[in-house]
C-alpha positions as CSV (number, residue, x, y, z in Angstrom):
1,X,0.0,-0.2,0.2
2,X,3.1,2.3,0.5
3,X,4.5,1.9,-2.5
4,X,1.1,2.7,-4.0
5,X,1.1,6.2,-2.0
6,X,4.2,6.7,-2.9
7,X,4.0,6.8,-6.3
8,X,0.5,8.7,-6.4
9,X,2.2,11.2,-4.3
10,X,4.9,12.0,-6.6
11,X,2.5,12.6,-9.4
12,X,0.7,15.0,-6.9
13,X,3.8,16.8,-6.3
14,X,4.3,17.2,-9.8
15,X,0.5,18.8,-10.0
16,X,0.8,20.5,-7.3
17,X,-2.3,19.4,-5.4
18,X,-2.9,19.8,-1.9
19,X,-4.3,16.5,-0.6
20,X,-4.3,14.4,2.5
21,X,-3.9,10.9,3.6
22,X,-6.6,10.2,6.1
23,X,-8.7,7.3,7.7
24,X,-7.1,4.0,9.0
25,X,-4.1,4.3,6.3
26,X,-3.4,7.8,8.5
27,X,-3.2,6.4,11.8
28,X,-1.5,3.1,10.7
29,X,1.2,5.6,9.5
30,X,1.0,7.4,12.9
31,X,1.3,4.5,14.7
32,X,-2.0,3.5,16.0
33,X,-2.7,-0.1,15.8
34,X,-5.3,-0.5,13.0
35,X,-5.3,-2.9,9.4
36,X,-6.3,0.0,6.6
37,X,-8.2,-1.6,3.9
38,X,-7.6,1.6,1.5
39,X,-6.0,4.9,1.1
40,X,-8.2,7.8,1.9
41,X,-6.9,10.8,0.0
42,X,-8.6,14.5,1.0
43,X,-8.2,16.6,-1.4
44,X,-9.3,20.8,-1.8
45,X,-12.7,21.0,-3.9
46,X,-10.4,22.6,-6.3
47,X,-8.1,20.5,-6.7
48,X,-10.0,17.1,-6.7
49,X,-10.9,17.5,-10.5
50,X,-7.2,17.5,-11.0
51,X,-6.4,14.1,-8.5
52,X,-9.2,12.0,-10.6
53,X,-7.5,13.1,-13.8
54,X,-3.8,12.1,-12.5
55,X,-5.8,8.8,-10.8
56,X,-6.6,8.1,-13.8
57,X,-3.4,7.5,-15.6
58,X,-2.4,5.3,-12.8
59,X,-5.3,3.0,-12.3
60,X,-9.1,2.1,-12.8
61,X,-11.8,4.5,-11.5
62,X,-14.3,2.4,-10.3
63,X,-18.1,2.8,-10.6
64,X,-19.2,4.6,-7.6
65,X,-20.9,2.6,-4.9
66,X,-24.8,4.5,-3.4
67,X,-23.3,6.6,-1.3
68,X,-23.5,5.8,2.9
69,X,-26.6,7.7,4.4
70,X,-24.4,9.2,6.8
71,X,-21.4,10.5,4.8
72,X,-21.5,13.5,2.7
73,X,-18.8,14.8,-0.2
74,X,-18.8,17.3,-2.8
75,X,-16.4,14.9,-4.8
76,X,-16.3,11.5,-4.0
77,X,-14.3,8.6,-6.7
78,X,-12.9,5.6,-6.0
79,X,-10.2,4.2,-8.1
80,X,-8.0,1.0,-8.2
81,X,-4.1,1.2,-8.8
82,X,-1.5,-1.2,-8.4
83,X,-4.4,-3.4,-6.8
84,X,-4.8,-1.3,-3.6
85,X,-8.7,0.8,-3.5
86,X,-8.2,4.4,-3.3
87,X,-10.8,6.6,-2.7
88,X,-10.7,10.5,-3.2
89,X,-12.7,13.1,-1.2
90,X,-13.6,16.6,-0.6
91,X,-15.5,19.0,1.8
92,X,-15.9,14.9,3.5
93,X,-18.3,15.3,6.1
94,X,-21.2,13.3,8.2
95,X,-24.4,13.9,8.4
96,X,-26.1,13.2,12.1
97,X,-29.0,13.6,14.1
98,X,-28.2,17.6,14.7
99,X,-27.0,18.8,11.8
100,X,-23.7,18.0,9.4
101,X,-20.3,18.3,10.3
102,X,-17.8,19.1,7.6
103,X,-14.2,18.1,8.2
104,X,-11.2,21.1,7.5
105,X,-8.5,19.8,4.9
106,X,-6.2,20.3,7.8
107,X,-2.4,18.6,6.6
108,X,0.4,17.7,8.7
109,X,3.7,17.6,6.6
110,X,7.0,15.9,8.3
111,X,10.3,15.7,6.9
112,X,10.2,12.1,7.6
113,X,7.2,10.9,5.4
114,X,7.1,12.1,1.7
115,X,3.4,12.9,1.8
116,X,1.1,15.1,4.4
117,X,-1.5,13.5,6.6
118,X,-4.5,14.6,7.7
119,X,-4.7,15.5,11.4
120,X,-6.0,13.0,14.4
121,X,-8.0,15.7,16.1
122,X,-9.8,16.4,12.5
123,X,-10.7,12.0,12.2
124,X,-11.1,11.9,16.2
125,X,-14.4,14.1,15.4
126,X,-15.2,12.4,12.2
127,X,-14.9,8.8,13.9
128,X,-16.9,10.0,16.6
129,X,-19.8,10.8,14.2
130,X,-19.6,7.8,11.7
131,X,-21.5,5.0,12.3
132,X,-19.5,2.0,13.7
133,X,-16.7,3.7,13.9
134,X,-16.5,3.9,17.6
135,X,-13.3,1.8,18.2
136,X,-11.3,4.0,15.8
137,X,-12.6,7.0,17.6
138,X,-11.5,5.0,21.2
139,X,-7.4,4.1,19.5
140,X,-7.4,8.3,19.1
141,X,-8.8,8.9,22.7
142,X,-6.2,6.7,23.9
143,X,-3.3,8.2,21.6
144,X,-4.6,11.7,23.2
145,X,-5.1,10.2,27.0
146,X,-1.0,9.1,26.4
147,X,0.3,11.8,24.1
148,X,-2.1,14.4,24.6
149,X,-3.9,16.7,22.4
150,X,-1.3,18.3,19.7
151,X,-3.5,20.8,17.9
152,X,-6.2,21.5,20.6
153,X,-7.0,24.3,18.2
154,X,-8.6,22.0,15.7
155,X,-11.0,20.6,18.2
156,X,-12.2,24.0,19.4
157,X,-12.7,24.4,15.3
158,X,-14.7,21.7,15.7
159,X,-17.1,23.1,18.0
160,X,-17.8,25.9,16.3
161,X,-19.7,23.7,13.8
162,X,-23.3,21.2,14.8
163,X,-22.3,18.4,16.8
164,X,-24.5,16.1,18.8
165,X,-24.3,16.5,22.9
166,X,-22.0,13.6,23.3
167,X,-19.3,14.2,20.5
168,X,-19.2,17.7,22.0
169,X,-19.0,16.2,25.8
170,X,-16.0,13.6,24.4
171,X,-14.0,16.7,22.5
172,X,-14.2,19.0,25.7
173,X,-12.9,15.8,27.7
174,X,-9.7,15.8,25.2
175,X,-9.0,19.2,25.6
176,X,-8.5,19.3,29.2
177,X,-5.5,17.0,28.1
178,X,-3.9,20.0,26.3
179,X,-2.0,22.3,27.8
180,X,-2.4,24.5,25.7
181,X,-6.5,25.2,26.2
């Protein structure tokens, strides 16, 4: 999977596409124990058409599955590149009982990695809201309990959007772990 991601990243850099790795692969790269099934790429809305064109040259676009009733994306495409599934999403969000949460595209770069990652804080909120992803939210919570919240401003930013009370309460709890709140 990492070889495919590196191949994609090389093309993203050539085209100056703003994009970040998210989902289970992002968790795995950060050392959290999970098994990724595919590569989730979050991309700016303006760069989504270019990214889709790039991926068309690297692999095969798959027919779009019927959308999940709780998930939202202004651009959503799926590809098969070197035997690996690649999902492309822009303005990715989750519909919930009090409205809709749209995750910002926050990218973290590192000299140790050739590709940007989405933030743990953003995916924590997404996993709190997604059906059947409680275990991933708990995995991130465990990480926060051990290492603290490195970007509390992102959790505070999430609180400006509509969220159900349970998610709001858990985010506030995670904010207490940060000395910078």
